[in-house]
C-alpha positions, 0 to 999 in steps of 0.5 A: 402443640395443641395450645399453639394451634388453638391460639392460631385458630382464634386469631384467624377467626378474629381477623375474619370477623373484623374484615366482615365488620369493615365491609358492613360499615355504612361509612364506606360505600365501595360503589362510589369508589373510583378506580385507581388512576382515574384522577390522572389527566392524560392529554395529547401534549403528554403523549407528544412530549413522550414521543419527543423524549423517545426521539431525544433518546433515539438521537442520543443513541444515534450520536453514540453510534456515530461517535463509535463509527467515527472512532472505528473509521479513524482507527482504520484510516490510521492503520491504512496510513501505517500500511501505506509505507511498506516494502511494496510501496518502496518497491513501486516507487523504485520502479517509477524512479528507475523508469524515469532516470534509466540509470539504475535497475529497480531491483538494485535501487530497492536493495540498496535502499532497503540495506540502508534502512536496515543498517544501524547508520545515524540519521545524518549518515542515513540522509546523506547516503540516501540522497546520493543514491536517489538524487536531489530531483526526488526530494519528496521520495527522500523525505517520505523514506526518512520520515517513515524509516521505522515503519518500512523497516518493521513491515520488511521484517514481518514480510520476511517470515515466509519466503517459500513460494508455491509452484503456482506463485513461482510460475506467476513470478516467472511470467511477470519477470518475462513480461517485464523483460520483454516490455522493458524500455531500451536505454539510449544508444551509446554509439554516435552517428558519424559521417561515413566515407567511401573506401574508409574502413574502421576496426569497430565497424564490423559490417564494413570489413566483413562479408556475409560469411564473417570473413574480412575483405582482402585485396587481389594477389597482384595488388601493390602497396606503396608507402609514402610519407603522408599516405599509403597507396594500394594498386590492385591491377593495371588500369585501376585507380589508386585507393588512398586510406 
């Protein structure tokens, strides 16, 4: 152990002596030595080029951000396009069609189309039945349903998960149905305007044969009924004109 320590001390002393001899050598003048990097020429062009390079890196990063942003927007647009053809969209289109045609209620039309979409019918059968339900006047609506049948069916299946409504939701739905019922457009009248003649009474014209109390009009007790081949005469009292009906 002592021999190793002695050897280490001798090597350290020799190294110190060699360093001192190197410094004291006249061939090396440390005062004339230039600092490190002083021979490198810095000018404005290098600085400008450096700024341009940083700008190029910034432009590259902005391009990458634009690409990522455009990708996100494309994904959002795709999701929006998928969610567009849903059961709510179909219900709104059925309401528009029912308001124009006035031949079928919107709820009945929606239920028939949804039952057809959920069925296992073939493509040709689906197209034929759908055309019979909607009609040839709304071909764009028919094409949209045929094209996005699977999307509407998938959205309808996911919407049936929770059918329970809160009290506020039930009240809101009741108010909406009452409003739609009170403001619904009336269907055209089926009665035809016919000429009305005096002293001519028909069975379906209740307002002509009933009084204010809902009783039928009657003839006086002393009236006489005279039946002829072509007409029926009613004579109510002496001096009155005959009424032919």
